[in-house]
C-alpha positions, 0 to 999 in steps of 0.5 A: 316651322310651317303650320297646318296640314302635314302628310302621313307616310307617303307611298313610293309612288306618291313620293315619286309623283311629287318629286317628278312634278317639282322637277318639271317646274325646276330643273333637277329640283333646283329652286334657283333653276326654274323651267323657262315656261314656269318662270315666265308664266308665274312672273306675269301673275306675280306682277299683278299680285305684288302691288297689293301685298304688304307687310302682314298681308294674308295671301292665299294660294289656291291650287298650290300643287308642288308649290311653284307659284308660292316659291316664286312669290316668296322669293320676291317678297324675301328680296323686298323685305316683306313678310306675310301670312301665306296659306297654301291650299291644294287637294292632291297629297302627292304634289302638296306633300312636296310643297310641304317638304320645300317650304316646311322650314318657314314660319310664315306658311300654313298648309290646308288640304282641301279635301276631307271625308264626309260621314259616309266616307265620300271625298268632298272639298272643304269650304274656303271659309273653314280653311281660313278659320275666320281670317280674310285674304288680302290677296288670293292667287290661283295659278294654272288651276281654275281650268281644272275646276268642273264648270258646275262648281265654278259659281260656288267657288267664285262665291267663296272667293268673294266671301273670304276677301278683305274689303279691298282684296283682290283675286288674281289667277292665270290659265294656259288652257282655256279658250279665248278670242285673245289667242293668236292663230299660231299659239296653242293652249298649254295642254294641246300637245298632251291631248294630242299624245292621248289621241296618238295612244288611244288606238295604240296596239299594245294599249288596245291588247291590254284593254281587250282583257278588261270587261267592256264596262271596265275598259270604257270607265278607264278611258273616260278617266284618262280623258279627264286628265287633260280635259277639253278647255272651256271658254274664258267666258265661263270663268268671267261669268262666274266671277262677275256673278260673285260681284267681281269686276274683271281685268283681263290680260294675256301673254305667250309663253314658250314651252321648250320640247325637253320641258314638255317631255319632262312635264308629260312623264310626271307619273300622275300625268303619264296616266294618259298612257295607261294601261301600258305598264309603268316604266320604260314601255309607257315612257317610250310610247309617250316620247314617240307620241309627243315627238309626233304631235309636236311635229304636227304642230310645227307643220300647223304653225303653233310650234317650232323645232325647239318647242311650242307656244302656249297662250296664257290668260291672266285675270285681276279681280276686285269687289270694289271696282 
């Protein structure tokens, strides 16, 4: 059985959120049927990591979510007959619980929830060295996570990566949602359609009618929270500067990943992400508003040349970093 963190009983809403995100990565939740965008994007990440993984390696997956990158890594290693110690780390209980449920049967997987309460009851992130408990990682993988880290926290996180790698260890990461001069003109950032949905719905009459019943400060606070679900992407240079400041050398590659329109709809209807349509009532009212807005956004992207009638093109950046040059 997997070791480490195990969730307390989830609320129905938390459970539904985790299941929905897992099904956004795997059609009908079937691990043998990954969504095309997920399989394609993670394949390139694992190509960078796999040559550095051997029997007995300690591998950290920082930002596991529902386990998408870990599942694909274990598939690859199982096929090669390689056994490792895999440490999964994430702060989001609803998604991380799904990863635990899927991988709980494995003895080679350990779970660490990356948040805790301080003495004053405030939520804070745990240090990587505390979660590793003296172990050093041979490989740290971080898939579709670093673009969500506040820029003010990146330098410290990269220092933690550096301090907790074995001498010949590597860090590999990917992101489909950072700005880069590498991105072709006919390719979008991963979350551009969903930011577009947010803008489409910002002045939706039904939304505004509900918001008008809020106190002004409460309405403004709610709108700021929704804007943070899909934040404006920052430059790749911000990540590279933080990594180089922590002593890493960097190799950067990129890849264009096709994102099917049906998969895009499935993604944005994950309850945690569909919050961009709040305070529309959860259920068919909210879902229908999101579907209509997404269809309009994708049509506009097709006119602009970053999408087709089948879906859109997303630009992914891949980083491979070592401390030994």
